[in-house]
N, C-alpha and C positions, 0 to 999 in steps of 0.2 A: 434432479441430479444435483449432487454436491460438488462444488468446484473450489479448489484452492489455487490462488495465484501467488507465486513467490517472486518478488522483485529483488535483484541484487545490485543493480547499476545505479549510479548517481542520478539525482533529479535532472540535471542538465549536463551537457557535454557529449552525450550520444542520445539516441532516441529509444533505447530499450525500455526504460521505465515509462516513458510516455506511451509507447505502444502497449505495454502491459496494462497501463491505466485505461487506455482506449478500449482494450478488450474487456477489462473489468467493468467499465461503465456500460458497455454494450450487453454483457452477460447479466448485469444487475437489472436490466430492463426486460429480460427474457422470462417468460412464464415457466414455472417449474424448476427454476434454478436457485439454489442456495449457494451463496458466494462468501468467501473469506479471502482477505489479502494479507500477506505477511511481508514486511520490509526487512531485509537483511543487508549487512555490509553498508556500502555507500547509499543504498536505497532508503535508509532511514531519513535522508535529507528530503525525500519526497514529501514527508509529513511536517516539514518546517513551516512555521507561521511567518507571514510577512514576505512571501515571495513577490518580487516586483519584476515583471517581464514586460517587454515592449508591447504596445498595442498590436493585436493581430497574432501574437505569439502564444503558444499554449502555456497554460499555467497549471502546474500539478496540484497546487494548493486548492484551487477551485475544483479540480477533478476529484480530489479525495473528499472534499465536502459533498460533492454529488453522490459519492458512494454512501456517505453517512445519511444523506436524505433518504436513501433507499434501504437503510437498515443493515448495510454490509459491515461486518466486523473487520477492523484493520489493526493488526498487531505490528509493533516495531521492536525488533530485537534489542533488549536492554543492554546486553554486552556491546553491541554495535553502537548504540547511542553513547554509552560511556566512553568508548574508544575514540569517538569524534567530539567529545566534550559537550554533548547535548544532554540537557536535563529533560524531564518530562514536560516542563513548562512550555517549550516552544513547539509542541505537537498540535497540529490542527485536528479538530474533531472530525471523524471518529477515531483517529489513530490514538493508540495508547501503548505504554511500555508493555512488552510481553517477554516471553522466555522460550528457550529451546524446548522445554517440557510442553508448553502450549502448542508450539509448532508441531511437535510430535503428535499430540492429540488431534490437531487439525488435519495432519497428513493421514492419519488412520481414519478419520471421519470422512475424508474426501473420496468421491468416486474417481475424480481426475485431478491431477496436479500439473499445473503449467508454470514453467519458470522463464523468467526474462533476466 
């Protein structure tokens, strides 16, 4: 099964992106699942390098690195990055600048699309 998760909410301030990343990491461990994650709007901050969170608090930078370790593709909307003054440099691997055209291709590729 091919699954695309689209995140729209900021890294911190509410738990939508955190819950989307929790689902992504769980799906990434599932047999027979091909997964991709796309970050739009304020969710591009999920891929920012250097997140410092209190001990015991979730850290989305570590969660996104976990997806990379499992070979999950992560795209970050280039227009959304630009609007927030973010360059490609502060993106944690595997996240990379992406486009609406790629999101379109990923949506067509996916059997299921889940948004947060």
